[in-house]
Short mmCIF file of the C-alpha atoms (twelve columns), coordinates in Angstrom:
data_MODEL
# 
_entry.id   MODEL 
# 
loop_
_atom_site.group_PDB 
_atom_site.id 
_atom_site.type_symbol 
_atom_site.label_atom_id 
_atom_site.label_alt_id 
_atom_site.label_comp_id 
_atom_site.label_asym_id 
_atom_site.label_seq_id 
_atom_site.Cartn_x 
_atom_site.Cartn_y 
_atom_site.Cartn_z 
_atom_site.pdbx_PDB_model_num 
ATOM 1   C CA . UNK A 1   9.542   -38.731 21.983 1 
ATOM 2   C CA . UNK A 2   12.740  -36.701 22.103 1 
ATOM 3   C CA . UNK A 3   12.063  -34.247 24.950 1 
ATOM 4   C CA . UNK A 4   14.739  -31.834 23.706 1 
ATOM 5   C CA . UNK A 5   13.666  -31.977 20.054 1 
ATOM 6   C CA . UNK A 6   9.999   -33.024 20.170 1 
ATOM 7   C CA . UNK A 7   9.398   -32.113 16.518 1 
ATOM 8   C CA . UNK A 8   12.448  -33.864 15.070 1 
ATOM 9   C CA . UNK A 9   11.510  -35.403 11.731 1 
ATOM 10  C CA . UNK A 10  8.304   -33.365 11.537 1 
ATOM 11  C CA . UNK A 11  7.343   -30.986 8.754  1 
ATOM 12  C CA . UNK A 12  5.648   -27.696 9.612  1 
ATOM 13  C CA . UNK A 13  3.948   -25.098 7.411  1 
ATOM 14  C CA . UNK A 14  3.557   -21.543 8.688  1 
ATOM 15  C CA . UNK A 15  1.582   -19.184 6.464  1 
ATOM 16  C CA . UNK A 16  2.778   -15.607 6.746  1 
ATOM 17  C CA . UNK A 17  5.874   -17.054 8.391  1 
ATOM 18  C CA . UNK A 18  8.467   -14.476 7.409  1 
ATOM 19  C CA . UNK A 19  7.759   -11.792 9.988  1 
ATOM 20  C CA . UNK A 20  6.316   -11.107 13.425 1 
ATOM 21  C CA . UNK A 21  4.366   -13.902 15.087 1 
ATOM 22  C CA . UNK A 22  4.768   -16.260 12.134 1 
ATOM 23  C CA . UNK A 23  8.543   -15.882 12.139 1 
ATOM 24  C CA . UNK A 24  8.746   -16.543 15.891 1 
ATOM 25  C CA . UNK A 25  6.673   -19.704 15.463 1 
ATOM 26  C CA . UNK A 26  8.781   -20.909 12.538 1 
ATOM 27  C CA . UNK A 27  12.025  -20.394 14.448 1 
ATOM 28  C CA . UNK A 28  10.793  -22.078 17.618 1 
ATOM 29  C CA . UNK A 29  9.418   -25.119 15.809 1 
ATOM 30  C CA . UNK A 30  12.756  -25.417 14.014 1 
ATOM 31  C CA . UNK A 31  14.660  -25.085 17.301 1 
ATOM 32  C CA . UNK A 32  12.608  -28.009 18.527 1 
ATOM 33  C CA . UNK A 33  13.462  -30.131 15.512 1 
ATOM 34  C CA . UNK A 34  10.972  -29.392 12.727 1 
ATOM 35  C CA . UNK A 35  11.697  -28.813 9.072  1 
ATOM 36  C CA . UNK A 36  9.770   -25.730 8.027  1 
ATOM 37  C CA . UNK A 37  7.952   -24.316 5.015  1 
ATOM 38  C CA . UNK A 38  7.573   -20.540 5.253  1 
ATOM 39  C CA . UNK A 39  4.804   -19.094 3.134  1 
ATOM 40  C CA . UNK A 40  4.894   -15.417 2.172  1 
ATOM 41  C CA . UNK A 41  3.130   -13.245 -0.373 1 
ATOM 42  C CA . UNK A 42  4.998   -9.913  -0.660 1 
ATOM 43  C CA . UNK A 43  8.042   -9.754  1.581  1 
ATOM 44  C CA . UNK A 44  10.505  -12.333 0.306  1 
ATOM 45  C CA . UNK A 45  13.620  -10.972 2.042  1 
ATOM 46  C CA . UNK A 46  12.373  -11.516 5.641  1 
ATOM 47  C CA . UNK A 47  11.116  -14.986 4.695  1 
ATOM 48  C CA . UNK A 48  14.514  -15.903 3.267  1 
ATOM 49  C CA . UNK A 49  16.264  -14.498 6.340  1 
ATOM 50  C CA . UNK A 50  14.106  -16.669 8.602  1 
ATOM 51  C CA . UNK A 51  14.787  -19.682 6.401  1 
ATOM 52  C CA . UNK A 52  18.527  -19.049 6.615  1 
ATOM 53  C CA . UNK A 53  18.339  -18.977 10.405 1 
ATOM 54  C CA . UNK A 54  16.524  -22.292 10.344 1 
ATOM 55  C CA . UNK A 55  19.085  -23.860 8.012  1 
ATOM 56  C CA . UNK A 56  21.826  -22.760 10.386 1 
ATOM 57  C CA . UNK A 57  20.110  -24.898 13.028 1 
ATOM 58  C CA . UNK A 58  20.558  -27.887 10.757 1 
ATOM 59  C CA . UNK A 59  16.924  -28.060 9.720  1 
ATOM 60  C CA . UNK A 60  15.459  -27.941 6.260  1 
ATOM 61  C CA . UNK A 61  13.678  -24.706 5.371  1 
ATOM 62  C CA . UNK A 62  11.838  -23.786 2.189  1 
ATOM 63  C CA . UNK A 63  10.061  -20.558 1.313  1 
ATOM 64  C CA . UNK A 64  7.064   -20.410 -0.997 1 
ATOM 65  C CA . UNK A 65  5.255   -17.393 -2.381 1 
ATOM 66  C CA . UNK A 66  1.494   -17.860 -2.352 1 
ATOM 67  C CA . UNK A 67  -1.483  -15.614 -1.668 1 
ATOM 68  C CA . UNK A 68  -3.627  -17.875 0.494  1 
ATOM 69  C CA . UNK A 69  -6.604  -15.641 -0.275 1 
ATOM 70  C CA . UNK A 70  -6.616  -17.330 -3.707 1 
ATOM 71  C CA . UNK A 71  -7.696  -20.963 -3.933 1 
ATOM 72  C CA . UNK A 72  -5.324  -21.691 -6.786 1 
ATOM 73  C CA . UNK A 73  -2.388  -20.468 -4.705 1 
ATOM 74  C CA . UNK A 74  -3.426  -22.704 -1.808 1 
ATOM 75  C CA . UNK A 75  -3.305  -25.679 -4.164 1 
ATOM 76  C CA . UNK A 76  0.117   -24.645 -5.477 1 
ATOM 77  C CA . UNK A 77  1.439   -24.355 -1.910 1 
ATOM 78  C CA . UNK A 78  0.223   -27.769 -0.806 1 
ATOM 79  C CA . UNK A 79  1.271   -29.412 -4.077 1 
ATOM 80  C CA . UNK A 80  4.779   -28.091 -3.348 1 
ATOM 81  C CA . UNK A 81  4.724   -29.501 0.187  1 
ATOM 82  C CA . UNK A 82  3.528   -32.883 -1.037 1 
ATOM 83  C CA . UNK A 83  6.198   -33.011 -3.735 1 
ATOM 84  C CA . UNK A 84  9.040   -31.824 -1.500 1 
ATOM 85  C CA . UNK A 85  8.184   -33.492 1.810  1 
ATOM 86  C CA . UNK A 86  5.644   -36.196 1.037  1 
ATOM 87  C CA . UNK A 87  3.499   -35.242 4.000  1 
ATOM 88  C CA . UNK A 88  2.803   -32.651 6.683  1 
ATOM 89  C CA . UNK A 89  2.685   -32.782 10.488 1 
ATOM 90  C CA . UNK A 90  1.988   -29.213 11.612 1 
ATOM 91  C CA . UNK A 91  -0.017  -26.441 9.942  1 
ATOM 92  C CA . UNK A 92  -0.061  -22.950 11.444 1 
ATOM 93  C CA . UNK A 93  -2.651  -20.683 9.820  1 
ATOM 94  C CA . UNK A 94  -1.042  -17.334 10.590 1 
ATOM 95  C CA . UNK A 95  -1.364  -15.273 7.391  1 
ATOM 96  C CA . UNK A 96  -3.756  -12.372 7.919  1 
ATOM 97  C CA . UNK A 97  -4.858  -9.222  6.171  1 
ATOM 98  C CA . UNK A 98  -7.656  -6.718  6.326  1 
ATOM 99  C CA . UNK A 99  -9.067  -3.336  5.420  1 
ATOM 100 C CA . UNK A 100 -9.817  -1.378  8.581  1 
ATOM 101 C CA . UNK A 101 -12.866 0.812   8.039  1 
ATOM 102 C CA . UNK A 102 -16.117 1.501   9.891  1 
ATOM 103 C CA . UNK A 103 -18.904 -0.916  9.011  1 
ATOM 104 C CA . UNK A 104 -20.827 1.649   6.952  1 
ATOM 105 C CA . UNK A 105 -17.712 2.446   4.913  1 
ATOM 106 C CA . UNK A 106 -16.559 -1.122  4.314  1 
ATOM 107 C CA . UNK A 107 -16.282 -1.973  0.624  1 
ATOM 108 C CA . UNK A 108 -17.114 -5.247  -1.041 1 
ATOM 109 C CA . UNK A 109 -13.577 -5.754  -2.295 1 
ATOM 110 C CA . UNK A 110 -12.089 -5.145  1.145  1 
ATOM 111 C CA . UNK A 111 -14.608 -7.454  2.786  1 
ATOM 112 C CA . UNK A 112 -13.982 -10.268 0.306  1 
ATOM 113 C CA . UNK A 113 -10.194 -9.922  0.568  1 
ATOM 114 C CA . UNK A 114 -10.272 -9.997  4.381  1 
ATOM 115 C CA . UNK A 115 -12.606 -12.973 4.635  1 
ATOM 116 C CA . UNK A 116 -10.692 -14.897 1.971  1 
ATOM 117 C CA . UNK A 117 -7.267  -14.466 3.568  1 
ATOM 118 C CA . UNK A 118 -8.280  -14.786 7.209  1 
ATOM 119 C CA . UNK A 119 -11.044 -17.402 7.162  1 
ATOM 120 C CA . UNK A 120 -11.644 -19.066 3.814  1 
ATOM 121 C CA . UNK A 121 -7.946  -19.867 3.489  1 
ATOM 122 C CA . UNK A 122 -8.036  -21.723 6.799  1 
ATOM 123 C CA . UNK A 123 -10.818 -24.048 5.674  1 
ATOM 124 C CA . UNK A 124 -9.425  -24.884 2.264  1 
ATOM 125 C CA . UNK A 125 -5.863  -25.174 3.547  1 
ATOM 126 C CA . UNK A 126 -7.098  -27.609 6.190  1 
ATOM 127 C CA . UNK A 127 -8.760  -29.636 3.436  1 
ATOM 128 C CA . UNK A 128 -5.374  -29.995 1.743  1 
ATOM 129 C CA . UNK A 129 -3.425  -30.458 4.977  1 
ATOM 130 C CA . UNK A 130 -5.605  -33.274 6.327  1 
ATOM 131 C CA . UNK A 131 -4.653  -36.011 3.831  1 
ATOM 132 C CA . UNK A 132 -0.975  -35.038 4.092  1 
ATOM 133 C CA . UNK A 133 -1.201  -35.386 7.881  1 
ATOM 134 C CA . UNK A 134 -3.095  -38.644 7.559  1 
ATOM 135 C CA . UNK A 135 -0.070  -40.043 5.713  1 
ATOM 136 C CA . UNK A 136 2.006   -39.291 8.815  1 
ATOM 137 C CA . UNK A 137 -0.493  -40.791 11.250 1 
ATOM 138 C CA . UNK A 138 -1.986  -37.463 12.338 1 
ATOM 139 C CA . UNK A 139 -0.926  -33.907 13.058 1 
ATOM 140 C CA . UNK A 140 -1.695  -30.563 14.617 1 
ATOM 141 C CA . UNK A 141 -3.344  -27.430 13.247 1 
ATOM 142 C CA . UNK A 142 -3.280  -24.071 15.014 1 
ATOM 143 C CA . UNK A 143 -4.984  -20.898 13.777 1 
ATOM 144 C CA . UNK A 144 -4.003  -17.408 14.906 1 
ATOM 145 C CA . UNK A 145 -7.075  -15.398 15.893 1 
ATOM 146 C CA . UNK A 146 -7.666  -12.022 17.534 1 
ATOM 147 C CA . UNK A 147 -9.689  -10.542 20.425 1 
ATOM 148 C CA . UNK A 148 -11.620 -8.672  17.715 1 
ATOM 149 C CA . UNK A 149 -13.490 -11.914 17.080 1 
ATOM 150 C CA . UNK A 150 -15.693 -11.109 20.087 1 
ATOM 151 C CA . UNK A 151 -14.776 -7.558  21.168 1 
ATOM 152 C CA . UNK A 152 -15.786 -4.529  19.136 1 
ATOM 153 C CA . UNK A 153 -12.598 -2.704  18.144 1 
ATOM 154 C CA . UNK A 154 -12.438 0.537   16.129 1 
ATOM 155 C CA . UNK A 155 -12.738 0.048   12.352 1 
ATOM 156 C CA . UNK A 156 -12.257 -3.703  12.794 1 
ATOM 157 C CA . UNK A 157 -15.547 -5.041  11.459 1 
ATOM 158 C CA . UNK A 158 -14.166 -7.060  8.539  1 
ATOM 159 C CA . UNK A 159 -11.192 -8.485  10.415 1 
ATOM 160 C CA . UNK A 160 -13.288 -9.135  13.515 1 
ATOM 161 C CA . UNK A 161 -15.910 -11.025 11.533 1 
ATOM 162 C CA . UNK A 162 -13.232 -13.005 9.720  1 
ATOM 163 C CA . UNK A 163 -11.597 -13.988 13.014 1 
ATOM 164 C CA . UNK A 164 -14.971 -15.013 14.458 1 
ATOM 165 C CA . UNK A 165 -15.399 -17.269 11.425 1 
ATOM 166 C CA . UNK A 166 -11.866 -18.589 11.962 1 
ATOM 167 C CA . UNK A 167 -12.696 -19.559 15.550 1 
ATOM 168 C CA . UNK A 168 -15.918 -21.264 14.480 1 
ATOM 169 C CA . UNK A 169 -13.993 -23.210 11.847 1 
ATOM 170 C CA . UNK A 170 -11.524 -24.245 14.539 1 
ATOM 171 C CA . UNK A 171 -14.321 -25.937 16.475 1 
ATOM 172 C CA . UNK A 172 -15.830 -27.652 13.438 1 
ATOM 173 C CA . UNK A 173 -12.463 -28.867 12.180 1 
ATOM 174 C CA . UNK A 174 -11.485 -30.102 15.644 1 
ATOM 175 C CA . UNK A 175 -14.480 -32.451 15.618 1 
ATOM 176 C CA . UNK A 176 -14.345 -33.517 11.975 1 
ATOM 177 C CA . UNK A 177 -10.586 -34.133 11.874 1 
ATOM 178 C CA . UNK A 178 -10.383 -35.934 15.225 1 
ATOM 179 C CA . UNK A 179 -10.900 -39.382 13.604 1 
ATOM 180 C CA . UNK A 180 -7.764  -38.676 11.528 1 
ATOM 181 C CA . UNK A 181 -5.777  -38.021 14.731 1 
ATOM 182 C CA . UNK A 182 -5.490  -34.337 13.841 1 
ATOM 183 C CA . UNK A 183 -5.676  -31.886 16.750 1 
ATOM 184 C CA . UNK A 184 -7.093  -28.441 15.926 1 
ATOM 185 C CA . UNK A 185 -6.965  -25.338 18.143 1 
ATOM 186 C CA . UNK A 186 -6.479  -21.579 17.933 1 
ATOM 187 C CA . UNK A 187 -4.689  -18.893 19.900 1 
ATOM 188 C CA . UNK A 188 -5.852  -15.322 20.370 1 
ATOM 189 C CA . UNK A 189 -3.078  -12.879 21.280 1 
ATOM 190 C CA . UNK A 190 -3.805  -9.332  22.371 1 
ATOM 191 C CA . UNK A 191 -1.508  -6.528  21.201 1 
ATOM 192 C CA . UNK A 192 1.767   -8.181  20.242 1 
ATOM 193 C CA . UNK A 193 4.944   -6.125  20.225 1 
ATOM 194 C CA . UNK A 194 6.001   -6.435  16.598 1 
ATOM 195 C CA . UNK A 195 7.554   -4.002  14.137 1 
ATOM 196 C CA . UNK A 196 4.118   -3.621  12.529 1 
ATOM 197 C CA . UNK A 197 2.565   -2.539  15.844 1 
ATOM 198 C CA . UNK A 198 5.342   -0.040  16.513 1 
ATOM 199 C CA . UNK A 199 4.903   1.410   13.014 1 
ATOM 200 C CA . UNK A 200 1.125   1.656   13.448 1 
ATOM 201 C CA . UNK A 201 1.507   3.306   16.844 1 
ATOM 202 C CA . UNK A 202 3.991   5.855   15.524 1 
ATOM 203 C CA . UNK A 203 1.571   6.872   12.790 1 
ATOM 204 C CA . UNK A 204 -1.679  6.949   14.747 1 
ATOM 205 C CA . UNK A 205 -1.319  7.025   18.522 1 
ATOM 206 C CA . UNK A 206 2.106   6.778   20.142 1 
ATOM 207 C CA . UNK A 207 0.393   6.301   23.518 1 
ATOM 208 C CA . UNK A 208 -1.389  3.093   22.502 1 
ATOM 209 C CA . UNK A 209 1.507   0.892   23.570 1 
ATOM 210 C CA . UNK A 210 2.041   2.709   26.859 1 
ATOM 211 C CA . UNK A 211 -1.655  2.475   27.737 1 
ATOM 212 C CA . UNK A 212 -1.756  -1.205  26.860 1 
ATOM 213 C CA . UNK A 213 1.199   -1.952  29.140 1 
ATOM 214 C CA . UNK A 214 -0.402  0.002   31.982 1 
ATOM 215 C CA . UNK A 215 -3.572  -2.089  31.621 1 
ATOM 216 C CA . UNK A 216 -1.784  -5.455  31.455 1 
ATOM 217 C CA . UNK A 217 -1.324  -7.202  34.825 1 
ATOM 218 C CA . UNK A 218 1.759   -9.010  33.508 1 
ATOM 219 C CA . UNK A 219 3.421   -5.600  33.112 1 
ATOM 220 C CA . UNK A 220 4.399   -5.824  29.465 1 
ATOM 221 C CA . UNK A 221 3.014   -6.479  26.012 1 
ATOM 222 C CA . UNK A 222 2.800   -9.952  24.551 1 
ATOM 223 C CA . UNK A 223 5.937   -10.830 22.584 1 
ATOM 224 C CA . UNK A 224 5.907   -12.982 19.425 1 
ATOM 225 C CA . UNK A 225 7.876   -15.593 21.364 1 
ATOM 226 C CA . UNK A 226 5.080   -15.818 23.953 1 
ATOM 227 C CA . UNK A 227 2.669   -16.769 21.191 1 
ATOM 228 C CA . UNK A 228 5.152   -19.186 19.634 1 
ATOM 229 C CA . UNK A 229 5.585   -21.106 22.899 1 
ATOM 230 C CA . UNK A 230 1.832   -21.618 23.299 1 
ATOM 231 C CA . UNK A 231 1.518   -22.681 19.654 1 
ATOM 232 C CA . UNK A 232 4.369   -25.170 20.068 1 
ATOM 233 C CA . UNK A 233 2.660   -26.620 23.140 1 
ATOM 234 C CA . UNK A 234 -0.601  -27.051 21.211 1 
ATOM 235 C CA . UNK A 235 1.326   -28.951 18.545 1 
ATOM 236 C CA . UNK A 236 2.893   -31.293 21.111 1 
ATOM 237 C CA . UNK A 237 1.573   -34.632 22.414 1 
ATOM 238 C CA . UNK A 238 1.035   -32.980 25.809 1 
ATOM 239 C CA . UNK A 239 -1.862  -31.004 24.278 1 
ATOM 240 C CA . UNK A 240 -3.556  -34.063 22.752 1 
ATOM 241 C CA . UNK A 241 -6.738  -33.631 24.792 1 
ATOM 242 C CA . UNK A 242 -7.131  -29.924 24.018 1 
ATOM 243 C CA . UNK A 243 -9.511  -29.725 21.064 1 
ATOM 244 C CA . UNK A 244 -11.270 -26.838 19.361 1 
ATOM 245 C CA . UNK A 245 -10.189 -24.292 21.959 1 
ATOM 246 C CA . UNK A 246 -9.174  -20.656 21.554 1 
ATOM 247 C CA . UNK A 247 -6.346  -19.925 23.985 1 
ATOM 248 C CA . UNK A 248 -6.119  -16.254 24.977 1 
ATOM 249 C CA . UNK A 249 -2.591  -14.861 25.318 1 
ATOM 250 C CA . UNK A 250 -2.854  -11.370 26.768 1 
ATOM 251 C CA . UNK A 251 -1.005  -11.162 30.076 1 
ATOM 252 C CA . UNK A 252 -4.335  -10.681 31.838 1 
ATOM 253 C CA . UNK A 253 -5.358  -7.623  29.819 1 
ATOM 254 C CA . UNK A 254 -8.954  -8.706  29.269 1 
ATOM 255 C CA . UNK A 255 -9.392  -9.597  32.945 1 
ATOM 256 C CA . UNK A 256 -9.506  -5.947  33.939 1 
ATOM 257 C CA . UNK A 257 -10.950 -4.333  30.808 1 
ATOM 258 C CA . UNK A 258 -14.375 -4.829  29.227 1 
ATOM 259 C CA . UNK A 259 -14.429 -8.216  27.508 1 
# 
């Protein structure tokens, strides 16, 4: 294995890869040698900008519009990957969405949309990814979860339930895909300092970021690059014996707050 470029010759798919955590993962995997497919659904410009950065590294980068909450779009995405690359080595299930409402105000449409994008998409994408990885002799799958999978957060019932399902799927897939030499894990970042978080904080509670930093032993918020480095490790041969785990990335935040 090339220690400087451990993913050289590998193909990686990152859903929701144009912004925030997904973008950081796409860029880091490319820096370490991977060709990358960036999936997006609404924001094409950031996805194209990320792809351009990757091409400047000398890697191949393709963008593909698909709403992974729709089964037919999942099939279109993986058909594209099979046609363009012939196989797949790394799948990062990062795309996420949700309608934040109290449980008694949650609507059927919001519930279905959240579950479909955050959990159902992971299962049916893994079904398509597995044979493409089998062609390459194996691969790695990493899902992006959330502390809301096990902690009760305000108005987070649909997203929290979807992330709990995502983590359960991670364990089942880790066992069922092991014979195909496919390693499956998840990461669970706490508040990550992205443009979306800053926008949310400015609209609702400007103090949310300050309070989070004060309660984090590491002294700062998690950065997208922090998440990307852990994801890259889980995709590497060094993480071969880590299976079905949910790795918390929070700078120690949950060590001193109710978990």
